C-alpha positions as a Markdown table, in Angstrom:
| # | Residue | x | y | z |
|---|---|---|---|---|
| 1 | Met | 151.1 | 30.5 | 72.0 |
| 2 | Lys | 151.0 | 34.1 | 72.8 |
| 3 | Lys | 153.2 | 35.0 | 70.1 |
| 4 | Leu | 150.9 | 34.1 | 67.6 |
| 5 | Leu | 148.0 | 35.2 | 69.2 |
| 6 | Trp | 149.3 | 38.7 | 69.0 |
| 7 | Val | 150.5 | 38.8 | 65.8 |
| 8 | Ser | 147.8 | 38.0 | 64.0 |
| 9 | Ile | 145.8 | 40.4 | 66.1 |
| 10 | Gly | 148.5 | 43.0 | 65.0 |
| 11 | Val | 147.5 | 42.0 | 61.9 |
| 12 | Gly | 143.7 | 42.3 | 62.2 |
| 13 | Val | 144.6 | 46.4 | 63.1 |
| 14 | Gly | 147.4 | 46.4 | 60.6 |
| 15 | Val | 144.9 | 45.0 | 57.5 |
| 16 | Leu | 141.7 | 46.9 | 59.1 |
| 17 | Ala | 143.5 | 50.1 | 59.7 |
| 18 | Ser | 144.7 | 50.2 | 56.4 |
| 19 | Lys | 141.2 | 49.2 | 55.0 |
| 20 | Lys | 140.6 | 52.6 | 57.1 |
| 21 | Tyr | 143.4 | 54.7 | 55.7 |
| 22 | Ala | 142.5 | 53.4 | 51.7 |
| 23 | Glu | 138.8 | 54.7 | 51.6 |
| 24 | Val | 139.4 | 58.0 | 54.3 |
| 25 | Ser | 142.2 | 59.7 | 51.1 |
| 26 | Ser | 140.0 | 58.1 | 48.5 |
| 27 | Gly | 137.5 | 61.2 | 49.7 |
| 28 | Ala | 134.9 | 58.2 | 49.3 |
| 29 | Ala | 133.9 | 58.5 | 53.4 |
| 30 | Leu | 133.4 | 62.5 | 52.8 |
| 31 | Asn | 131.3 | 62.0 | 49.6 |
| 32 | Arg | 129.2 | 60.0 | 51.5 |
| 33 | Gln | 128.7 | 62.3 | 54.8 |
| 34 | Val | 128.0 | 65.3 | 51.9 |
| 35 | Gly | 125.4 | 62.7 | 50.8 |
| 36 | Lys | 123.4 | 62.1 | 54.2 |
| 37 | Tyr | 123.8 | 65.8 | 55.0 |
| 38 | Thr | 122.7 | 66.5 | 51.7 |
| 39 | Asp | 119.5 | 64.7 | 52.1 |
| 40 | Arg | 119.1 | 65.4 | 55.9 |
| 41 | Ala | 118.3 | 68.9 | 54.6 |
| 42 | Ser | 116.8 | 68.6 | 51.6 |
| 43 | Glu | 113.7 | 66.6 | 53.2 |
| 44 | Tyr | 113.6 | 69.3 | 56.3 |
| 45 | Trp | 113.6 | 71.6 | 53.8 |
| 46 | Glu | 110.3 | 69.5 | 51.3 |
| 47 | Ala | 108.9 | 69.5 | 54.7 |
| 48 | Phe | 108.6 | 73.1 | 55.8 |
| 49 | Arg | 107.8 | 74.6 | 52.6 |
| 50 | Gln | 104.6 | 71.6 | 52.4 |
| 51 | Gly | 103.5 | 72.7 | 56.1 |
| 52 | Met | 104.5 | 76.6 | 54.5 |
| 53 | Ser | 102.2 | 76.0 | 52.3 |
| 54 | Ser | 99.3 | 74.3 | 53.8 |
| 55 | Arg | 99.4 | 76.2 | 57.0 |
| 56 | Glu | 99.0 | 79.5 | 54.4 |
| 57 | Glu | 96.0 | 78.0 | 52.8 |
| 58 | Glu | 94.5 | 77.4 | 56.3 |
| 59 | Leu | 95.1 | 81.3 | 56.6 |
| 60 | Arg | 93.3 | 82.2 | 53.2 |
| 61 | Ser | 91.0 | 79.9 | 53.8 |
| 62 | Ala | 89.8 | 81.3 | 57.2 |
| 63 | Leu | 90.8 | 85.0 | 55.7 |
| 64 | Gly | 88.7 | 84.4 | 53.0 |
| 65 | Val | 90.8 | 86.0 | 50.7 |
| 66 | Asp | 91.6 | 84.6 | 47.0 |
| 67 | Ala | 94.3 | 82.9 | 46.4 |
| 68 | Ala | 96.3 | 85.1 | 44.1 |
| 69 | Lys | 99.4 | 84.5 | 43.3 |
């Protein structure tokens, strides 16, 4: 009975390892990770630009400068 348990655990680990290897070797995992980092970076820069723009408007109105761009 113990041998059957260990064989089934070994088969399960082997199946999981082969699936993980197939995912990594196909490049799908890398593409997903790069996509996540790209999305985070673009969200950060968009928030930064919005904050910069609103602060610039505040400063221009406080100084009485026309918004000539």
